[in-house]
C-alpha positions in Angstrom: 0.0 0.0 0.0 1.6 3.3 -1.1 0.8 6.6 -2.6 2.3 8.6 -5.5 3.0 12.3 -5.7 3.8 13.4 -9.3 5.5 16.8 -9.6 5.9 18.6 -12.9 9.6 18.8 -13.8 9.2 22.4 -14.8 8.3 23.5 -11.2 11.2 25.2 -9.3 12.5 23.1 -6.4 11.2 25.3 -3.6 7.7 25.3 -5.0 7.8 21.6 -5.7 8.5 20.9 -2.0 5.7 23.2 -1.0 3.3 21.4 -3.5 4.1 18.0 -2.0 3.5 19.3 1.5 0.2 20.8 0.5 -0.7 17.6 -1.4 -0.1 15.4 1.7 -2.3 17.7 3.8 -5.0 17.7 1.1 -5.1 13.9 0.9 -5.4 13.5 4.6 -8.2 16.1 4.7 -10.1 14.4 1.8 -9.6 10.7 2.4 -9.2 10.6 6.2 -11.6 13.3 7.3 -12.3 12.8 11.1 -15.8 14.3 10.5 -16.9 11.5 8.3 -18.9 8.8 10.1 -16.5 6.1 9.0 -12.9 6.7 8.1 -11.7 5.3 4.8 -10.2 1.7 5.4 -7.7 2.2 2.6 -6.3 5.3 4.3 -6.2 3.5 7.7 -4.2 0.7 6.1 -1.8 3.1 4.4 -1.1 4.9 7.6 0.5 1.7 9.0 3.2 1.7 6.4 3.0 5.4 5.3 4.8 4.6 2.1 5.1 7.4 -0.4 6.8 7.8 -3.8 7.6 11.3 -5.1 8.3 11.5 -8.9 9.3 14.2 -11.3 7.3 14.0 -14.5 7.0 15.9 -17.7 3.9 18.0 -18.3 2.8 15.4 -20.8 3.2 12.6 -18.3 1.4 14.7 -15.7 -1.6 15.2 -18.0 -1.6 11.5 -19.0 -1.6 10.4 -15.3 -4.9 12.1 -14.8 -6.7 9.2 -16.6 -6.2 7.1 -13.4 -8.8 7.7 -10.7 -8.7 9.1 -7.2 -6.2 12.0 -7.3 -6.0 15.5 -6.1 -4.5 18.2 -8.3 -2.6 21.1 -6.7 -1.9 24.4 -8.4 0.5 27.2 -7.5 -0.6 30.8 -7.4 3.1 32.0 -7.6 3.2 30.4 -11.0 0.0 31.9 -12.3 -2.2 29.0 -11.0 -0.6 26.2 -13.1 -1.0 22.6 -11.9 2.1 21.5 -10.1 1.4 18.2 -8.3 -0.9 15.3 -8.3 -1.3 13.0 -5.3 -3.1 9.7 -5.7 -5.1 7.8 -3.1 -3.0 5.0 -1.7 -3.5 1.6 -3.3 -1.8 -1.8 -3.3 -1.5 -2.2 -7.1 -0.5 0.5 -9.4 -0.7 0.9 -13.2 2.5 -0.2 -15.0 3.2 3.3 -16.1 3.9 4.5 -12.5 6.9 2.1 -12.2 8.7 4.1 -14.9 8.3 7.7 -13.6 11.6 9.3 -12.6 12.1 9.4 -8.8 12.5 13.0 -7.5 16.0 13.2 -6.1 
């Protein structure tokens, strides 16, 4: 069980770090909201391992990844509101494409 953060490779490093932090907070608020009558069991399971993968992707890869469900898209006002990061709901199995995204180093 892990989650992926995809950051566009044309986003400056400082804003990329901020985008991932915002994405992590957004996913917790959306999928593990304490006000919901029942917390999402997928999120509960993920919190045990807390596995995350942060990848740097081209704008084309970024757009293509949106065909997969259960993601949140973050934008950056300092860059004119362009999309900067996608965070996907944790899952045990990932589409093949995700294995080939470049790790953010």
